[in-house]
C-alpha positions in Angstrom: 0.3 23.4 -38.0 -1.0 24.4 -34.5 1.2 26.9 -32.6 1.0 27.0 -28.8 2.2 29.9 -26.7 3.2 29.2 -23.1 3.0 32.8 -21.9 4.7 34.6 -19.0 6.4 31.8 -17.2 9.6 31.8 -15.1 11.8 29.7 -17.3 14.5 27.7 -15.3 17.1 26.3 -17.6 20.9 26.0 -17.7 21.5 27.7 -14.4 19.4 30.7 -15.3 15.9 31.9 -14.3 14.2 34.3 -16.7 10.7 35.6 -17.2 9.5 34.7 -20.7 7.4 32.7 -23.1 7.8 29.7 -25.4 6.2 28.9 -28.8 5.6 25.2 -29.4 5.0 23.8 -32.9 5.1 20.3 -34.4 6.3 18.8 -31.1 9.3 21.1 -30.7 10.3 24.4 -29.1 10.0 26.9 -32.0 10.8 30.1 -30.2 12.1 31.2 -26.8 10.9 34.7 -26.0 13.0 36.3 -23.3 14.8 39.6 -22.8 12.1 41.5 -24.7 12.2 39.3 -27.8 8.7 39.7 -29.5 6.3 37.1 -30.8 6.7 37.0 -34.6 3.3 35.5 -35.5 0.0 34.7 -33.8 -0.5 31.4 -32.0 -3.6 29.1 -32.0 -3.5 28.4 -28.3 -2.3 30.6 -25.4 -1.5 29.0 -22.0 -1.2 31.6 -19.3 1.7 30.5 -17.1 1.8 33.5 -14.8 3.1 32.4 -11.5 4.5 29.1 -12.8 8.0 27.8 -13.1 8.6 26.3 -16.6 11.2 23.4 -16.4 12.5 20.9 -18.9 10.6 17.6 -18.4 12.4 15.3 -15.9 14.3 12.4 -17.2 14.2 9.3 -14.9 17.1 7.0 -15.7 15.9 4.3 -13.3 12.4 2.8 -13.4 10.8 -0.6 -13.1 7.5 -0.5 -15.1 7.1 -4.3 -14.5 6.0 -5.3 -18.0 6.2 -7.9 -19.3 5.4 -10.6 -16.8 4.7 -8.7 -13.6 1.6 -6.8 -14.7 -0.5 -7.7 -11.7 1.3 -4.9 -9.9 2.1 -2.4 -12.6 2.3 -2.0 -16.4 3.8 0.4 -18.9 0.6 2.4 -19.4 -0.2 2.7 -15.7 3.3 3.7 -14.6 3.7 6.1 -17.5 0.5 7.8 -16.4 2.1 8.3 -13.0 5.3 9.6 -14.7 3.6 12.3 -16.8 1.3 13.2 -13.8 4.6 13.9 -12.0 6.3 15.9 -14.6 8.6 13.1 -15.8 8.7 13.0 -19.6 11.3 10.4 -20.3 12.1 7.0 -18.6 14.7 4.3 -18.8 13.3 0.8 -17.8 15.3 -1.9 -16.0 15.7 -5.5 -17.3 14.5 -7.6 -14.3 11.1 -8.4 -15.8 9.7 -11.7 -17.0 11.4 -12.6 -19.3 14.5 -10.8 -18.3 15.8 -8.3 -20.8 19.0 -10.3 -21.3 18.6 -11.5 -24.9 18.1 -9.6 -28.1 14.7 -11.1 -28.6 13.5 -10.1 -25.1 14.9 -6.6 -25.7 13.1 -6.2 -29.0 9.8 -7.4 -27.5 10.0 -5.0 -24.6 10.9 -2.1 -26.9 7.8 -2.9 -29.0 5.6 -2.9 -25.8 6.9 0.6 -24.8 6.2 2.0 -28.3 2.6 0.7 -28.0 1.9 1.7 -24.5 4.2 4.4 -23.0 2.9 7.9 -22.6 6.4 9.2 -21.8 9.5 8.9 -24.0 11.4 5.7 -23.3 14.4 3.4 -23.6 15.2 0.0 -22.0 18.4 -1.2 -20.5 20.0 -4.5 -21.5 20.7 -6.7 -18.6 24.2 -8.2 -18.0 24.6 -11.9 -16.9 27.7 -14.0 -16.4 27.7 -15.1 -20.0 25.9 -12.7 -22.4 28.7 -10.1 -22.8 29.2 -11.4 -26.4 25.8 -9.8 -27.3 26.9 -6.3 -26.3 28.4 -5.4 -29.8 25.1 -6.3 -31.3 23.1 -3.7 -29.3 22.0 -0.6 -31.2 23.7 2.2 -29.3 21.3 4.7 -30.7 18.3 3.0 -29.1 19.6 1.2 -25.9 20.4 3.5 -23.0 23.0 1.2 -21.3 24.0 -2.1 -19.7 22.4 -2.9 -16.3 24.7 -4.8 -13.9 23.6 -6.3 -10.6 26.4 -6.6 -8.1 23.8 -7.6 -5.6 20.9 -10.1 -5.3 18.5 -10.0 -8.2 16.0 -12.1 -10.2 17.2 -15.3 -11.8 20.8 -15.3 -13.0 21.2 -11.5 -13.2 23.5 -11.4 -10.1 27.1 -11.1 -11.5 29.6 -11.9 -8.8 32.4 -13.7 -10.7 35.4 -11.5 -11.0 36.3 -12.8 -14.5 32.8 -12.2 -15.8 32.8 -8.7 -14.3 36.0 -7.8 -16.1 34.6 -9.1 -19.4 31.6 -6.9 -18.9 33.6 -3.8 -18.1 36.0 -4.5 -21.0 33.3 -5.6 -23.4 31.5 -2.3 -24.1 31.9 1.4 -24.4 28.2 1.8 -23.4 27.3 3.2 -20.0 27.2 0.5 -17.3 24.6 1.2 -14.7 25.4 -0.8 -11.6 23.4 -1.9 -8.6 26.2 -2.2 -6.0 25.6 -4.4 -2.9 28.0 -7.2 -2.0 25.9 -10.4 -1.8 28.5 -12.3 0.2 28.3 -9.7 3.0 24.5 -9.7 2.8 24.4 -13.5 3.1 26.8 -13.4 6.1 24.6 -10.9 7.8 21.5 -13.1 7.3 23.4 -16.2 8.5 24.4 -14.4 11.8 20.8 -13.4 12.5 19.5 -16.9 11.7 22.1 -18.5 13.9 20.8 -16.5 16.8 17.1 -16.6 16.1 16.4 -19.7 14.0 16.2 -20.4 10.3 12.5 -19.6 9.9 12.6 -16.2 11.5 11.7 -12.9 9.9 13.0 -9.7 11.3 11.8 -6.2 12.0 12.0 -3.8 9.0 14.5 -1.9 11.1 16.9 -4.8 10.6 16.9 -4.3 6.8 19.7 -1.8 6.9 21.7 -4.1 9.0 21.2 -7.0 6.6 21.8 -5.0 3.4 24.4 -3.0 5.3 26.5 0.0 4.6 29.5 -2.4 4.5 27.8 -4.4 1.7 27.2 -1.2 -0.3 30.6 0.2 0.2 32.4 -3.0 -0.7 30.5 -3.4 -4.0 30.7 0.2 -5.0 34.5 0.2 -4.4 34.9 -2.9 -6.6 32.9 -1.3 -9.4 34.8 2.0 -9.2 38.2 0.3 -9.2 37.1 -1.9 -12.2 36.0 1.2 -14.1 39.2 3.0 -13.4 41.3 0.0 -14.6 39.3 -0.6 -17.8 38.2 3.0 -18.6 34.6 1.9 -18.7 31.7 4.4 -18.3 30.2 3.5 -14.9 27.1 4.9 -13.4 26.5 3.8 -9.8 22.8 3.6 -9.1 21.0 4.6 -5.8 24.0 5.5 -3.7 22.8 5.2 -0.1 25.7 5.8 2.3 28.0 8.8 3.1 31.1 6.6 2.7 30.2 5.7 -0.9 30.2 9.3 -1.8 33.9 9.6 -1.0 34.5 7.4 -4.0 33.2 10.0 -6.5 34.8 13.2 -7.6 33.2 16.6 -7.0 33.6 17.6 -10.6 30.6 18.9 -12.5 29.6 16.6 -15.2 31.7 16.8 -18.4 32.6 14.3 -21.2 35.7 13.3 -19.4 33.8 12.3 -16.2 33.6 8.5 -16.7 32.4 7.5 -13.2 29.1 9.0 -12.0 26.6 8.5 -9.2 22.8 8.6 -8.8 20.8 9.4 -5.7 17.2 8.2 -5.5 14.2 10.1 -4.1 13.6 7.6 -1.4 17.1 7.9 0.0 17.0 11.7 -0.2 13.6 12.0 1.5 13.6 9.3 4.1 15.9 8.0 6.9 15.7 5.2 9.5 13.2 7.1 11.6 10.8 7.2 8.6 11.4 3.4 8.3 10.2 3.1 11.9 7.1 5.1 11.0 6.3 3.8 7.5 7.6 0.2 7.8 7.8 -2.0 4.7 6.3 0.8 2.5 9.8 2.3 2.4 11.7 -1.0 2.3 14.0 -0.7 -0.7 17.3 -2.1 -1.9 19.8 -0.7 -1.0 18.2 -0.1 2.3 17.4 3.4 3.6 20.1 4.3 6.0 20.6 6.7 8.9 20.0 10.5 8.9 23.7 11.4 8.5 23.6 9.3 5.3 20.5 11.0 4.0 22.0 14.5 4.8 25.3 13.6 3.1 23.4 12.6 0.0 21.5 15.9 0.0 24.8 17.8 0.3 26.3 15.7 -2.4 23.7 17.2 -4.8 25.4 20.5 -4.3 29.0 19.3 -4.4 28.5 17.3 -7.6 29.5 13.9 -6.1 25.9 13.0 -7.1 25.2 13.7 -10.8 21.6 12.5 -11.2 18.4 12.3 -9.1 16.2 9.4 -10.1 13.5 7.2 -8.5 14.1 3.5 -8.8 10.3 3.5 -9.1 9.4 -0.1 -8.3 5.7 -0.8 -7.6 4.5 -3.8 -5.5 1.0 -4.7 -4.3 0.5 -3.9 -0.6 0.0 -7.6 0.0 3.5 -8.2 -1.3 4.9 -5.6 1.2 3.6 -7.7 4.1 6.3 -9.1 6.4 9.6 -8.0 7.7 13.2 -7.5 6.6 13.4 -10.8 4.8 9.8 -11.4 3.5 8.4 -8.0 2.5 9.1 -7.1 -1.1 11.7 -4.3 -1.7 10.7 -1.4 -3.8 8.2 1.5 -3.8 6.3 3.6 -6.3 7.6 7.1 -6.4 7.8 8.6 -9.9 4.5 10.6 -9.6 5.9 12.5 -6.6 9.6 12.7 -7.4 9.6 16.2 -8.8 7.4 17.7 -6.1 9.3 16.0 -3.4 12.6 17.5 -4.7 11.0 20.9 -5.0 10.1 20.4 -1.3 13.8 20.0 -0.6 14.3 23.3 -2.6 11.8 24.9 -0.2 13.8 23.6 2.8 17.0 25.1 1.4 18.8 21.8 0.6 19.6 23.0 -3.0 18.3 25.4 -5.6 15.8 24.8 -8.3 18.5 25.4 -10.8 20.5 22.6 -9.3 17.4 20.4 -9.3 16.9 21.0 -13.0 20.6 20.1 -13.6 20.3 16.8 -11.8 16.9 15.7 -13.0 16.9 17.1 -16.6 20.3 18.3 -17.9 22.7 15.7 -16.5 20.6 12.6 -17.5 20.5 14.0 -21.1 24.2 14.7 -21.1 25.4 11.5 -19.5 23.2 9.2 -21.7 23.8 11.3 -24.8 20.1 11.8 -25.4 19.3 13.7 -28.6 17.2 16.8 -28.4 15.9 16.5 -24.8 16.7 17.7 -21.3 17.0 21.4 -22.0 14.8 24.3 -23.1 16.4 25.1 -26.4 15.0 26.1 -29.7 14.7 23.1 -32.0 14.6 20.6 -29.0 11.6 18.4 -28.3 9.0 20.2 -26.3 9.3 18.0 -23.2 8.3 20.5 -20.5 6.6 20.8 -17.2 4.8 23.7 -15.5 4.8 23.7 -11.7 2.9 26.1 -9.5 3.5 26.9 -5.8 0.2 25.7 -4.3 0.1 23.5 -1.2 -1.7 20.2 -1.6 -1.8 16.9 0.2 -1.4 13.5 -1.5 -4.6 11.4 -1.2 -5.3 7.9 -2.5 -7.6 9.2 -5.3 -4.7 11.0 -7.1 -2.4 8.0 -7.2 -1.9 6.8 -10.8 0.3 3.7 -10.2 -1.5 0.5 -10.7 -0.5 -0.8 -7.2 -2.8 1.9 -5.8 -0.7 3.2 -2.9 2.2 5.5 -2.2 4.6 6.1 0.7 3.9 9.8 0.1 0.2 9.5 0.9 -0.7 12.0 3.5 2.3 14.3 2.8 1.7 17.9 2.0 3.9 19.5 -0.8 4.3 23.2 -1.5 4.6 22.7 -5.3 2.2 21.1 -7.7 2.6 19.8 -11.2 0.1 21.8 -13.3 0.9 20.7 -16.9 3.3 18.2 -18.5 4.1 18.4 -22.2 5.6 15.3 -24.0 6.7 16.3 -27.5 4.4 19.3 -27.3 1.4 17.3 -26.3 -0.4 18.0 -23.0 0.0 14.6 -21.6 -1.2 15.8 -18.2 -3.1 19.0 -17.4 -4.7 20.1 -14.1 -5.3 16.6 -12.8 -6.2 14.9 -16.1 -4.0 12.4 -18.0 -4.5 12.4 -21.8 -3.7 8.9 -23.2 -4.4 9.9 -26.8 -0.7 10.0 -27.8 2.3 7.9 -27.0 5.8 9.1 -26.2 8.7 8.4 -28.5 11.8 6.1 -28.3 14.8 8.0 -26.9 17.7 8.3 -29.4 21.3 8.5 -28.3 24.2 10.1 -30.2 27.6 8.3 -30.2 
């Protein structure tokens, strides 16, 4: 069996930073050579990692790879290319595809597609509706990462806004419930006020998007979800928190098994504020909307205070033609997974948080919270999901973009860190600008 030595890296893992080497064999981490520990036997391949940080591969708990049914804009292969090019080795896909992943048949079909096509390790959420909670006990908890709940507008019948249905969902499973929290009633009221003033056929400036999908709408829905979780004891994970006020609803405890209510911040909300919306327009139109600079800064600080437990992307590609229009007509969502790790390393350079904290939020905590077996840490016996990054300034150009949609809001930005090599189960899925499609990732497995 081939043995690979990653030699002389700075290993960042579990709040430590050590100079050392790793031996990889049969897809796993065989040896960790730090503190003078010698190499016991020769290796077939030696990778000189001098000057590089060696991190666990990032785990993105929030992606939309668009397959099945929306493959004109993205597909599993194209978006997993973007993932591994960005140092992301595991992904969890959302259910609002065509068909929606709200039946057991649709779930099995999507899982089969991911096994066939995905270059990263993978799992799929099961989508909650008003009336499918009776299916929850039939889900395989070792294979399904969680239940996705939309408390805001969504595709088809995936908006759940009935209080009785919500209670049944929260009481009906001990699986993690990942919630999109925006109050649709408030959103509709905001739209009605604008239309009453400007006419029913009006579109509005992208700058109005944060007034339509307002902070009040986010705060109302998040409060409802948190109160329900407290009453029922459910495991709640609030996705893409976007306001400073929402952060007050979460404790500042570091993640542990007793922490039942957790929060996610997404790269877009950590990188951009309303001035960037003014500059980039619909390219950074997302739901929930990007808010003001004080909200962005509060989210950055919440990474340090543990009110935010996970950093993810909400990677959601659209064609540029679908991004045409204003606050009502332009599609919401942006591709971001390829540049998530380097953009967060940029915030490390700016002093927002440490690289050790970044690793906790992008690698360790997703593995802990979702109970992922054998990933998220650099430990002997664990799967060799790893990324080498090097400090080397570079600028994002269109030719490096891997997402099928062919554009990025990060185009033209210069980053101080670059992903050099990504290992998925010991395989070099990405190396110095080249994606290797010869091997597929593995399904994620979850312990009880």
